C-alpha positions in Angstrom: 0.0 0.0 0.0 1.3 3.4 -0.9 2.2 5.8 2.0 2.6 9.5 2.0 3.9 11.2 5.1 5.1 14.7 5.7 8.8 14.9 6.6 9.3 13.8 10.2 13.0 14.3 10.7 15.8 14.8 8.2 14.9 14.1 4.6 17.0 14.1 1.4 16.0 16.0 -1.7 17.8 15.0 -4.9 17.6 17.7 -7.5 18.3 16.4 -11.0 19.3 19.1 -13.4 20.8 21.2 -10.6 22.6 23.6 -13.0 19.4 24.7 -14.8 17.1 27.6 -14.0 14.6 25.4 -12.1 17.1 23.1 -10.5 19.4 25.9 -9.2 16.5 27.5 -7.4 15.3 24.2 -5.9 18.8 23.5 -4.6 19.0 26.9 -3.0 15.5 26.6 -1.5 15.8 23.2 0.0 19.3 23.8 1.3 17.9 26.7 3.4 15.3 24.4 5.1 16.4 22.9 8.4 14.9 19.5 7.9 16.3 18.8 4.4 19.6 17.5 3.1 20.2 18.3 -0.6 22.0 16.2 -3.3 22.5 18.2 -6.5 22.9 16.1 -9.6 24.3 17.5 -12.9 27.1 16.7 -15.4 29.2 19.7 -14.3 29.3 21.2 -10.8 27.3 24.4 -10.8 29.5 27.5 -10.1 27.6 28.4 -6.9 26.3 25.7 -4.5 25.0 26.5 -1.1 27.0 25.3 1.9 26.2 21.7 2.9 24.9 20.6 -0.6 26.4 17.4 -1.9 27.1 17.4 -5.7 27.1 14.2 -7.7 28.4 14.5 -11.2 26.3 12.2 -13.3 25.3 11.8 -16.9 21.7 10.7 -16.7 21.8 9.3 -20.2 24.2 6.7 -19.0 22.2 3.9 -17.3 25.3 2.1 -16.0 26.6 5.3 -14.5 23.3 5.9 -12.8 23.3 2.4 -11.3 26.9 2.9 -10.1 25.9 6.1 -8.3 23.4 4.1 -6.2 25.4 4.2 -3.0 25.7 8.0 -3.2 21.9 8.3 -3.6 20.8 5.7 -1.0 19.5 8.4 1.4 17.2 10.0 -1.1 13.6 10.4 0.0 12.4 13.0 -2.5 13.3 13.6 -6.1 12.8 16.9 -8.1 13.4 15.9 -11.7 14.3 19.2 -13.5 16.9 17.7 -15.9 16.3 18.5 -19.5 17.8 17.6 -22.8 17.3 20.0 -25.7 18.5 19.9 -29.3 20.7 22.7 -30.7 17.7 23.7 -32.9 15.6 24.3 -29.8 12.1 24.8 -31.3 12.3 22.1 -33.9 13.7 19.8 -31.2 10.4 19.9 -29.3 8.9 17.7 -32.0 12.0 15.5 -32.5 11.7 11.8 -31.6 15.3 11.6 -30.4 14.8 14.5 -28.0 11.8 12.7 -26.6 13.6 9.4 -26.3 16.6 11.0 -24.5 14.5 12.8 -22.0 12.6 9.6 -21.2 15.8 7.6 -20.8 17.2 10.2 -18.4 14.2 9.9 -16.0 14.1 6.1 -16.4 17.8 5.7 -15.7 17.7 7.8 -12.5 14.4 6.2 -11.3 15.8 2.7 -11.8 18.8 3.6 -9.7 16.7 5.2 -7.0 14.3 2.3 -6.8 17.2 -0.1 -6.5 19.2 1.9 -4.0 17.0 4.4 -2.2 14.3 2.4 -0.3 13.1 5.6 1.5 12.0 7.3 -1.8 8.6 8.8 -1.1 7.9 11.6 -3.6 8.8 12.6 -7.1 8.2 16.1 -8.6 8.2 16.0 -12.4 8.6 19.2 -14.4 6.5 19.8 -17.5 5.4 23.2 -18.9 3.1 25.1 -21.3 3.8 22.7 -24.1 1.6 20.2 -22.3 -1.3 22.2 -23.7 0.0 22.0 -27.2 0.7 25.7 -27.6 3.7 25.0 -29.8 1.4 23.0 -32.1 -1.7 25.1 -32.2 -3.0 28.0 -30.0 -4.4 26.7 -26.7 -7.7 27.9 -25.2 -7.4 30.5 -22.5 -6.9 29.8 -19.7 -5.3 26.3 -19.9 -6.5 24.0 -17.2 -5.0 20.8 -15.8 -8.4 18.9 -15.9 -8.4 18.9 -19.7 -7.8 15.7 -21.6 -4.2 15.2 -22.7 -3.5 17.2 -25.8 -3.0 14.8 -28.8 0.6 15.4 -29.9 3.9 13.7 -29.3 5.8 15.1 -26.3 8.4 13.7 -23.9 6.2 15.0 -21.1 3.8 12.2 -21.8 6.5 9.6 -22.0 7.9 10.6 -18.6 4.5 10.9 -17.0 3.4 7.6 -18.3 6.5 6.0 -16.8 5.6 7.3 -13.4 2.0 6.4 -13.7 2.9 2.8 -14.7 5.3 2.3 -11.8 3.6 4.3 -9.0 0.8 1.8 -8.1 3.5 -0.8 -7.2 5.8 1.8 -5.4 6.2 3.4 -2.0 6.4 6.8 -3.7 3.9 9.2 -5.2 4.5 12.0 -7.7 3.3 15.5 -8.6 3.5 17.1 -12.1 4.4 20.8 -12.1 3.7 23.0 -15.1 5.2 26.4 -15.0 5.1 28.9 -17.8 8.0 31.1 -18.8 10.5 30.4 -16.0 12.6 33.3 -14.6 15.7 32.4 -12.7 19.5 32.2 -12.6 21.6 29.9 -14.7 24.5 30.0 -17.1 24.3 28.6 -20.6 20.8 27.3 -20.1 18.8 26.6 -23.3 15.8 28.5 -21.9 17.1 31.3 -19.6 15.3 34.4 -20.8 16.8 36.5 -18.0 20.3 36.0 -19.4 19.2 36.8 -22.9 17.4 40.0 -21.9 20.3 41.1 -19.8 22.9 40.4 -22.5 20.8 42.1 -25.1 20.5 45.2 -22.9 24.2 45.3 -22.1 25.2 45.0 -25.8 22.7 47.7 -26.9 24.0 50.0 -24.1 27.6 49.4 -25.1 26.7 50.3 -28.7 25.0 53.5 -27.6 21.6 52.4 -28.6 18.3 52.5 -26.7 16.7 49.3 -25.4 14.3 49.0 -28.3 11.6 46.3 -28.1 12.9 43.6 -30.5 9.9 41.3 -30.6 6.6 41.0 -32.3 3.0 41.8 -31.5 1.3 42.2 -28.2 -0.2 39.1 -26.5 -1.1 38.1 -22.9 1.3 35.7 -21.4 2.4 34.6 -17.9 5.6 33.9 -16.0 6.8 31.6 -13.2 9.5 32.6 -10.8 11.9 29.7 -10.2 11.7 30.5 -6.4 7.9 29.9 -6.6 8.4 26.6 -8.4 10.7 25.5 -5.6 8.2 26.5 -2.9 5.5 24.5 -4.7 7.8 21.5 -4.9 8.3 21.7 -1.1 4.5 22.0 -0.7 3.8 19.1 -3.0 6.4 16.9 -1.2 4.7 17.4 2.1 1.0 17.5 1.4 -1.0 14.4 0.7 -3.5 16.3 -1.5 -0.7 16.7 -4.1 -0.2 13.0 -4.5 -0.4 12.0 -8.2 -1.8 15.4 -9.1 -0.9 18.0 -11.8 -0.6 21.7 -11.1 0.0 24.8 -13.2 2.6 26.9 -11.4 2.3 30.6 -12.3 3.2 33.8 -10.6 -0.5 34.9 -10.4 -0.6 38.0 -12.6 -0.4 38.6 -16.3 2.6 39.4 -18.5 2.5 41.6 -21.5 6.1 42.1 -22.6 5.8 45.6 -24.1 4.3 46.9 -20.9 7.1 45.4 -18.9 9.9 46.6 -21.2 10.1 50.1 -19.8 10.9 48.7 -16.3 13.7 46.5 -17.9 15.2 49.5 -19.6 15.1 51.6 -16.5 16.8 48.9 -14.6 19.8 49.3 -16.9 19.5 53.1 -17.0 18.3 53.1 -20.6 15.5 54.5 -22.7 13.4 52.3 -24.9 13.1 54.3 -28.1 10.9 53.1 -30.9 10.3 49.4 -31.5 13.1 47.8 -33.6 12.3 44.2 -34.4 15.3 41.9 -34.3 15.7 38.2 -34.7 18.0 37.7 -31.7 18.9 34.2 -32.7 20.4 35.4 -36.0 21.8 38.8 -34.9 23.0 38.6 -31.3 25.8 35.9 -31.7 27.6 38.4 -34.0 28.1 40.7 -31.0 30.7 38.6 -29.3 33.4 41.3 -29.6 31.0 43.9 -28.1 30.3 41.6 -25.2 34.0 41.2 -24.6 34.2 44.9 -24.3 31.3 44.9 -21.8 33.1 42.2 -19.7 36.3 44.2 -19.7 34.7 47.6 -19.0 32.6 46.3 -16.0 35.0 43.7 -14.6 32.6 40.8 -15.2 33.4 37.2 -15.0 35.2 35.9 -18.1 32.2 34.2 -19.7 31.6 34.5 -23.4 28.3 35.7 -24.8 27.6 32.2 -26.1 28.6 30.7 -22.8 26.2 33.0 -20.9 23.2 32.8 -23.1 23.5 29.4 -24.7 20.6 28.7 -27.0 18.3 31.0 -25.0 18.1 33.5 -27.9 15.8 31.0 -29.7 13.6 30.7 -26.7 13.5 34.4 -26.2 12.6 35.0 -29.8 9.6 32.7 -29.4 8.6 34.2 -26.0 8.8 37.7 -27.6 6.7 36.5 -30.6 9.5 37.8 -32.9 8.2 38.1 -36.4 4.6 37.4 -35.4 2.2 40.4 -35.8 -0.8 38.9 -34.0 0.4 36.1 -31.6 -2.2 34.1 -29.7 -2.5 34.7 -25.9 -1.0 32.0 -23.7 -2.4 31.9 -20.2 -2.3 29.1 -17.6 -4.9 28.9 -14.9 -3.5 28.8 -11.4 -6.8 28.1 -9.7 -6.3 24.4 -8.9 -3.1 24.9 -7.0 -4.7 27.6 -4.8 -7.8 25.5 -4.3 -5.6 22.7 -3.0 -3.9 24.9 -0.5 -0.9 26.6 -1.9 -1.3 30.4 -2.0 2.1 31.8 -2.9 2.3 34.5 -5.6 5.1 36.7 -7.0 4.8 39.9 -9.0 6.3 39.2 -12.4 7.8 42.7 -12.8 9.5 42.3 -9.4 10.5 38.8 -10.4 12.3 39.8 -13.7 14.1 42.7 -12.0 15.2 40.4 -9.1 16.8 37.9 -11.4 18.5 40.6 -13.5 19.9 42.0 -10.3 21.0 38.5 -9.2 23.0 38.0 -12.4 24.5 41.5 -11.9 25.4 40.6 -8.3 27.2 37.5 -9.6 29.1 39.7 -12.1 27.5 38.0 -15.1 25.7 41.2 -16.2 26.8 44.8 -15.9 25.0 47.2 -13.5 
């Protein structure tokens, strides 16, 4: 019979994908809680890990390596699976069978290792996102709700979720699926770190003596998810029985319209906005590597290249900004179910974006 108990003493959270936007915030959040030990799993050690966090270097695509790591993972009681494999062509990769197969294998390999070596495993948090509602295939109705039937398209979300649903009835653990929208947080060279892309774009434009012109497309209503809020929801889900085997949208609680936020971003960097100047960031920004090096030298930033900072996030940012689209469809997730089940946290999205820009400035990754 499955059991689900709130933490009684010391519990161990394994964060898979600890170097990403979601994973980094989860590591920081759980490391600050008195009753939790944290194991951070990623291929490379993240540059900043809170004191007391154990890092395990692990390639989740390697089943043998995952099995061999069993002893280091034997204390795990909770798993937050935020690991993600993306193709170099980010958007096309979302429909790529290999991308789906790799993401499924990563979860399966780690889950196999934990089920063999961590008898105390009690809860798994699985990250999904807006693509669960098929918005990358066709516009989704507004607001998107968890109770809807599964959208009929191929997606690694379904492969991973089906794996958990298949195993859970015979297991001692339960799971919770979390679906944030555009995630704001702190990471280096993440495939979907819009904060790094916005900050680097602003820094380059300022270095060139240009205003922070809006580079995207038409206006549409969107939403955001602070990575700190996602971590809070993961803690709540891990400790509340009502969350067992449930799915929740995780959103800040307000609406996001990029053009209306843009002035605050410009003011944060001491810039004006000027007239809109559509720019395909994916095509244009990589050519500004030399400009970025001048920014690094002028402001004494850490020696990280433009590509090393932003990764493939230009592609994600172009999509989020509706670059080249005159009349983009609104994209809104309902946060009602999570509130009805007992989690009431919210974060102002403007404050959220400025917080994470400031965090990257404090880490000397962006200029002040």
